[in-house]
mmCIF entry with sequence, helices, sheets and N, C-alpha, C, O atoms, coordinates in Angstrom:
data_MODEL
# 
_entry.id   MODEL 
# 
_entity.id                         1 
_entity.type                       polymer 
_entity.pdbx_number_of_molecules   1 
# 
_entity_poly.entity_id                      1 
_entity_poly.type                           'polypeptide(L)' 
_entity_poly.nstd_linkage                   no 
_entity_poly.nstd_monomer                   no 
_entity_poly.pdbx_seq_one_letter_code       MADRDPASLPAEVRAKLAELELELSEGE 
_entity_poly.pdbx_seq_one_letter_code_can   MADRDPASLPAEVRAKLAELELELSEGE 
_entity_poly.pdbx_strand_id                 A 
# 
loop_
_entity_poly_seq.entity_id 
_entity_poly_seq.num 
_entity_poly_seq.mon_id 
_entity_poly_seq.hetero 
1 1  MET n 
1 2  ALA n 
1 3  ASP n 
1 4  ARG n 
1 5  ASP n 
1 6  PRO n 
1 7  ALA n 
1 8  SER n 
1 9  LEU n 
1 10 PRO n 
1 11 ALA n 
1 12 GLU n 
1 13 VAL n 
1 14 ARG n 
1 15 ALA n 
1 16 LYS n 
1 17 LEU n 
1 18 ALA n 
1 19 GLU n 
1 20 LEU n 
1 21 GLU n 
1 22 LEU n 
1 23 GLU n 
1 24 LEU n 
1 25 SER n 
1 26 GLU n 
1 27 GLY n 
1 28 GLU n 
# 
_struct_asym.id          A 
_struct_asym.entity_id   1 
# 
loop_
_struct_conf.conf_type_id 
_struct_conf.id 
_struct_conf.pdbx_PDB_helix_id 
_struct_conf.beg_label_comp_id 
_struct_conf.beg_label_asym_id 
_struct_conf.beg_label_seq_id 
_struct_conf.pdbx_beg_PDB_ins_code 
_struct_conf.end_label_comp_id 
_struct_conf.end_label_asym_id 
_struct_conf.end_label_seq_id 
_struct_conf.pdbx_end_PDB_ins_code 
_struct_conf.beg_auth_comp_id 
_struct_conf.beg_auth_asym_id 
_struct_conf.beg_auth_seq_id 
_struct_conf.end_auth_comp_id 
_struct_conf.end_auth_asym_id 
_struct_conf.end_auth_seq_id 
_struct_conf.pdbx_PDB_helix_class 
_struct_conf.details 
_struct_conf.pdbx_PDB_helix_length 
HELX_P HELX_P1 AA1 PRO A 6  ? SER A 8  ? PRO A 6  SER A 8  5 ? 3  
HELX_P HELX_P2 AA2 ALA A 11 ? GLY A 27 ? ALA A 11 GLY A 27 1 ? 17 
# 
_struct_conf_type.id          HELX_P 
_struct_conf_type.criteria    ? 
_struct_conf_type.reference   ? 
# 
loop_
_atom_site.group_PDB 
_atom_site.id 
_atom_site.type_symbol 
_atom_site.label_atom_id 
_atom_site.label_alt_id 
_atom_site.label_comp_id 
_atom_site.label_asym_id 
_atom_site.label_entity_id 
_atom_site.label_seq_id 
_atom_site.pdbx_PDB_ins_code 
_atom_site.Cartn_x 
_atom_site.Cartn_y 
_atom_site.Cartn_z 
_atom_site.occupancy 
_atom_site.B_iso_or_equiv 
_atom_site.pdbx_formal_charge 
_atom_site.auth_seq_id 
_atom_site.auth_comp_id 
_atom_site.auth_asym_id 
_atom_site.auth_atom_id 
_atom_site.pdbx_PDB_model_num 
ATOM 1   N N  . MET A 1 1  ? -7.459 -8.822  6.982  1.00 0.00 ? 1  MET A N  1 
ATOM 2   C CA . MET A 1 1  ? -6.203 -8.612  6.253  1.00 0.00 ? 1  MET A CA 1 
ATOM 3   C C  . MET A 1 1  ? -5.179 -7.924  7.140  1.00 0.00 ? 1  MET A C  1 
ATOM 4   O O  . MET A 1 1  ? -3.997 -7.861  6.804  1.00 0.00 ? 1  MET A O  1 
ATOM 5   N N  . ALA A 1 2  ? -5.637 -7.408  8.276  1.00 0.00 ? 2  ALA A N  1 
ATOM 6   C CA . ALA A 1 2  ? -4.735 -6.692  9.176  1.00 0.00 ? 2  ALA A CA 1 
ATOM 7   C C  . ALA A 1 2  ? -3.681 -7.629  9.761  1.00 0.00 ? 2  ALA A C  1 
ATOM 8   O O  . ALA A 1 2  ? -2.630 -7.188  10.226 1.00 0.00 ? 2  ALA A O  1 
ATOM 9   N N  . ASP A 1 3  ? -3.978 -8.927  9.731  1.00 0.00 ? 3  ASP A N  1 
ATOM 10  C CA . ASP A 1 3  ? -3.032 -9.878  10.312 1.00 0.00 ? 3  ASP A CA 1 
ATOM 11  C C  . ASP A 1 3  ? -1.975 -10.329 9.315  1.00 0.00 ? 3  ASP A C  1 
ATOM 12  O O  . ASP A 1 3  ? -1.089 -11.116 9.650  1.00 0.00 ? 3  ASP A O  1 
ATOM 13  N N  . ARG A 1 4  ? -2.073 -9.824  8.079  1.00 0.00 ? 4  ARG A N  1 
ATOM 14  C CA . ARG A 1 4  ? -1.101 -10.202 7.053  1.00 0.00 ? 4  ARG A CA 1 
ATOM 15  C C  . ARG A 1 4  ? 0.091  -9.244  7.042  1.00 0.00 ? 4  ARG A C  1 
ATOM 16  O O  . ARG A 1 4  ? -0.072 -8.030  7.162  1.00 0.00 ? 4  ARG A O  1 
ATOM 17  N N  . ASP A 1 5  ? 1.283  -9.806  6.898  1.00 0.00 ? 5  ASP A N  1 
ATOM 18  C CA . ASP A 1 5  ? 2.490  -8.989  6.803  1.00 0.00 ? 5  ASP A CA 1 
ATOM 19  C C  . ASP A 1 5  ? 2.574  -8.405  5.397  1.00 0.00 ? 5  ASP A C  1 
ATOM 20  O O  . ASP A 1 5  ? 2.547  -9.150  4.417  1.00 0.00 ? 5  ASP A O  1 
ATOM 21  N N  . PRO A 1 6  ? 2.677  -7.077  5.284  1.00 0.00 ? 6  PRO A N  1 
ATOM 22  C CA . PRO A 1 6  ? 2.753  -6.447  3.957  1.00 0.00 ? 6  PRO A CA 1 
ATOM 23  C C  . PRO A 1 6  ? 3.862  -7.040  3.092  1.00 0.00 ? 6  PRO A C  1 
ATOM 24  O O  . PRO A 1 6  ? 3.754  -7.042  1.866  1.00 0.00 ? 6  PRO A O  1 
ATOM 25  N N  . ALA A 1 7  ? 4.909  -7.534  3.709  1.00 0.00 ? 7  ALA A N  1 
ATOM 26  C CA . ALA A 1 7  ? 6.038  -8.081  2.958  1.00 0.00 ? 7  ALA A CA 1 
ATOM 27  C C  . ALA A 1 7  ? 5.639  -9.353  2.213  1.00 0.00 ? 7  ALA A C  1 
ATOM 28  O O  . ALA A 1 7  ? 6.339  -9.778  1.294  1.00 0.00 ? 7  ALA A O  1 
ATOM 29  N N  . SER A 1 8  ? 4.518  -9.963  2.603  1.00 0.00 ? 8  SER A N  1 
ATOM 30  C CA . SER A 1 8  ? 4.084  -11.198 1.951  1.00 0.00 ? 8  SER A CA 1 
ATOM 31  C C  . SER A 1 8  ? 3.278  -10.913 0.693  1.00 0.00 ? 8  SER A C  1 
ATOM 32  O O  . SER A 1 8  ? 2.960  -11.830 -0.065 1.00 0.00 ? 8  SER A O  1 
ATOM 33  N N  . LEU A 1 9  ? 2.945  -9.639  0.467  1.00 0.00 ? 9  LEU A N  1 
ATOM 34  C CA . LEU A 1 9  ? 2.168  -9.277  -0.714 1.00 0.00 ? 9  LEU A CA 1 
ATOM 35  C C  . LEU A 1 9  ? 3.074  -9.157  -1.937 1.00 0.00 ? 9  LEU A C  1 
ATOM 36  O O  . LEU A 1 9  ? 4.260  -8.856  -1.801 1.00 0.00 ? 9  LEU A O  1 
ATOM 37  N N  . PRO A 1 10 ? 2.527  -9.390  -3.125 1.00 0.00 ? 10 PRO A N  1 
ATOM 38  C CA . PRO A 1 10 ? 3.298  -9.216  -4.368 1.00 0.00 ? 10 PRO A CA 1 
ATOM 39  C C  . PRO A 1 10 ? 3.797  -7.784  -4.498 1.00 0.00 ? 10 PRO A C  1 
ATOM 40  O O  . PRO A 1 10 ? 3.157  -6.856  -4.004 1.00 0.00 ? 10 PRO A O  1 
ATOM 41  N N  . ALA A 1 11 ? 4.923  -7.602  -5.153 1.00 0.00 ? 11 ALA A N  1 
ATOM 42  C CA . ALA A 1 11 ? 5.528  -6.276  -5.294 1.00 0.00 ? 11 ALA A CA 1 
ATOM 43  C C  . ALA A 1 11 ? 4.563  -5.303  -5.960 1.00 0.00 ? 11 ALA A C  1 
ATOM 44  O O  . ALA A 1 11 ? 4.508  -4.132  -5.584 1.00 0.00 ? 11 ALA A O  1 
ATOM 45  N N  . GLU A 1 12 ? 3.804  -5.775  -6.943 1.00 0.00 ? 12 GLU A N  1 
ATOM 46  C CA . GLU A 1 12 ? 2.897  -4.876  -7.662 1.00 0.00 ? 12 GLU A CA 1 
ATOM 47  C C  . GLU A 1 12 ? 1.771  -4.400  -6.750 1.00 0.00 ? 12 GLU A C  1 
ATOM 48  O O  . GLU A 1 12 ? 1.281  -3.280  -6.895 1.00 0.00 ? 12 GLU A O  1 
ATOM 49  N N  . VAL A 1 13 ? 1.364  -5.247  -5.817 1.00 0.00 ? 13 VAL A N  1 
ATOM 50  C CA . VAL A 1 13 ? 0.316  -4.849  -4.872 1.00 0.00 ? 13 VAL A CA 1 
ATOM 51  C C  . VAL A 1 13 ? 0.864  -3.802  -3.908 1.00 0.00 ? 13 VAL A C  1 
ATOM 52  O O  . VAL A 1 13 ? 0.196  -2.813  -3.608 1.00 0.00 ? 13 VAL A O  1 
ATOM 53  N N  . ARG A 1 14 ? 2.093  -4.028  -3.421 1.00 0.00 ? 14 ARG A N  1 
ATOM 54  C CA . ARG A 1 14 ? 2.708  -3.044  -2.519 1.00 0.00 ? 14 ARG A CA 1 
ATOM 55  C C  . ARG A 1 14 ? 2.888  -1.715  -3.238 1.00 0.00 ? 14 ARG A C  1 
ATOM 56  O O  . ARG A 1 14 ? 2.709  -0.656  -2.637 1.00 0.00 ? 14 ARG A O  1 
ATOM 57  N N  . ALA A 1 15 ? 3.242  -1.759  -4.523 1.00 0.00 ? 15 ALA A N  1 
ATOM 58  C CA . ALA A 1 15 ? 3.420  -0.532  -5.298 1.00 0.00 ? 15 ALA A CA 1 
ATOM 59  C C  . ALA A 1 15 ? 2.099  0.221   -5.406 1.00 0.00 ? 15 ALA A C  1 
ATOM 60  O O  . ALA A 1 15 ? 2.068  1.445   -5.275 1.00 0.00 ? 15 ALA A O  1 
ATOM 61  N N  . LYS A 1 16 ? 1.010  -0.502  -5.643 1.00 0.00 ? 16 LYS A N  1 
ATOM 62  C CA . LYS A 1 16 ? -0.300 0.145   -5.756 1.00 0.00 ? 16 LYS A CA 1 
ATOM 63  C C  . LYS A 1 16 ? -0.701 0.753   -4.421 1.00 0.00 ? 16 LYS A C  1 
ATOM 64  O O  . LYS A 1 16 ? -1.251 1.854   -4.379 1.00 0.00 ? 16 LYS A O  1 
ATOM 65  N N  . LEU A 1 17 ? -0.429 0.044   -3.331 1.00 0.00 ? 17 LEU A N  1 
ATOM 66  C CA . LEU A 1 17 ? -0.746 0.581   -2.010 1.00 0.00 ? 17 LEU A CA 1 
ATOM 67  C C  . LEU A 1 17 ? 0.061  1.845   -1.752 1.00 0.00 ? 17 LEU A C  1 
ATOM 68  O O  . LEU A 1 17 ? -0.455 2.804   -1.180 1.00 0.00 ? 17 LEU A O  1 
ATOM 69  N N  . ALA A 1 18 ? 1.315  1.853   -2.166 1.00 0.00 ? 18 ALA A N  1 
ATOM 70  C CA . ALA A 1 18 ? 2.158  3.027   -1.974 1.00 0.00 ? 18 ALA A CA 1 
ATOM 71  C C  . ALA A 1 18 ? 1.598  4.211   -2.752 1.00 0.00 ? 18 ALA A C  1 
ATOM 72  O O  . ALA A 1 18 ? 1.605  5.339   -2.260 1.00 0.00 ? 18 ALA A O  1 
ATOM 73  N N  . GLU A 1 19 ? 1.112  3.956   -3.970 1.00 0.00 ? 19 GLU A N  1 
ATOM 74  C CA . GLU A 1 19 ? 0.527  5.038   -4.777 1.00 0.00 ? 19 GLU A CA 1 
ATOM 75  C C  . GLU A 1 19 ? -0.708 5.600   -4.086 1.00 0.00 ? 19 GLU A C  1 
ATOM 76  O O  . GLU A 1 19 ? -0.893 6.816   -4.032 1.00 0.00 ? 19 GLU A O  1 
ATOM 77  N N  . LEU A 1 20 ? -1.549 4.723   -3.558 1.00 0.00 ? 20 LEU A N  1 
ATOM 78  C CA . LEU A 1 20 ? -2.767 5.172   -2.889 1.00 0.00 ? 20 LEU A CA 1 
ATOM 79  C C  . LEU A 1 20 ? -2.424 5.984   -1.645 1.00 0.00 ? 20 LEU A C  1 
ATOM 80  O O  . LEU A 1 20 ? -3.064 6.997   -1.365 1.00 0.00 ? 20 LEU A O  1 
ATOM 81  N N  . GLU A 1 21 ? -1.412 5.539   -0.898 1.00 0.00 ? 21 GLU A N  1 
ATOM 82  C CA . GLU A 1 21 ? -1.009 6.266   0.308  1.00 0.00 ? 21 GLU A CA 1 
ATOM 83  C C  . GLU A 1 21 ? -0.495 7.652   -0.052 1.00 0.00 ? 21 GLU A C  1 
ATOM 84  O O  . GLU A 1 21 ? -0.774 8.620   0.656  1.00 0.00 ? 21 GLU A O  1 
ATOM 85  N N  . LEU A 1 22 ? 0.258  7.758   -1.152 1.00 0.00 ? 22 LEU A N  1 
ATOM 86  C CA . LEU A 1 22 ? 0.757  9.063   -1.592 1.00 0.00 ? 22 LEU A CA 1 
ATOM 87  C C  . LEU A 1 22 ? -0.406 9.978   -1.947 1.00 0.00 ? 22 LEU A C  1 
ATOM 88  O O  . LEU A 1 22 ? -0.410 11.155  -1.586 1.00 0.00 ? 22 LEU A O  1 
ATOM 89  N N  . GLU A 1 23 ? -1.400 9.432   -2.661 1.00 0.00 ? 23 GLU A N  1 
ATOM 90  C CA . GLU A 1 23 ? -2.557 10.243  -3.051 1.00 0.00 ? 23 GLU A CA 1 
ATOM 91  C C  . GLU A 1 23 ? -3.309 10.728  -1.816 1.00 0.00 ? 23 GLU A C  1 
ATOM 92  O O  . GLU A 1 23 ? -3.763 11.871  -1.771 1.00 0.00 ? 23 GLU A O  1 
ATOM 93  N N  . LEU A 1 24 ? -3.440 9.865   -0.821 1.00 0.00 ? 24 LEU A N  1 
ATOM 94  C CA . LEU A 1 24 ? -4.153 10.242  0.398  1.00 0.00 ? 24 LEU A CA 1 
ATOM 95  C C  . LEU A 1 24 ? -3.395 11.338  1.145  1.00 0.00 ? 24 LEU A C  1 
ATOM 96  O O  . LEU A 1 24 ? -3.998 12.301  1.619  1.00 0.00 ? 24 LEU A O  1 
ATOM 97  N N  . SER A 1 25 ? -2.071 11.190  1.250  1.00 0.00 ? 25 SER A N  1 
ATOM 98  C CA . SER A 1 25 ? -1.279 12.176  1.987  1.00 0.00 ? 25 SER A CA 1 
ATOM 99  C C  . SER A 1 25 ? -1.270 13.517  1.261  1.00 0.00 ? 25 SER A C  1 
ATOM 100 O O  . SER A 1 25 ? -1.242 14.571  1.896  1.00 0.00 ? 25 SER A O  1 
ATOM 101 N N  . GLU A 1 26 ? -1.292 13.476  -0.078 1.00 0.00 ? 26 GLU A N  1 
ATOM 102 C CA . GLU A 1 26 ? -1.292 14.726  -0.846 1.00 0.00 ? 26 GLU A CA 1 
ATOM 103 C C  . GLU A 1 26 ? -2.658 15.400  -0.785 1.00 0.00 ? 26 GLU A C  1 
ATOM 104 O O  . GLU A 1 26 ? -2.756 16.620  -0.917 1.00 0.00 ? 26 GLU A O  1 
ATOM 105 N N  . GLY A 1 27 ? -3.700 14.622  -0.589 1.00 0.00 ? 27 GLY A N  1 
ATOM 106 C CA . GLY A 1 27 ? -5.055 15.170  -0.578 1.00 0.00 ? 27 GLY A CA 1 
ATOM 107 C C  . GLY A 1 27 ? -5.382 15.914  0.710  1.00 0.00 ? 27 GLY A C  1 
ATOM 108 O O  . GLY A 1 27 ? -6.330 16.698  0.749  1.00 0.00 ? 27 GLY A O  1 
ATOM 109 N N  . GLU A 1 28 ? -4.609 15.676  1.759  1.00 0.00 ? 28 GLU A N  1 
ATOM 110 C CA . GLU A 1 28 ? -4.913 16.320  3.044  1.00 0.00 ? 28 GLU A CA 1 
ATOM 111 C C  . GLU A 1 28 ? -4.373 17.740  3.105  1.00 0.00 ? 28 GLU A C  1 
ATOM 112 O O  . GLU A 1 28 ? -4.542 18.422  4.116  1.00 0.00 ? 28 GLU A O  1 
# 
């Protein structure tokens, strides 16, 4: 999946990834 451009993903998937990234950054 590393070869896929994030912009090609559905908006809802990008939103979920953004939420997960926020949780990870807040957890550190």
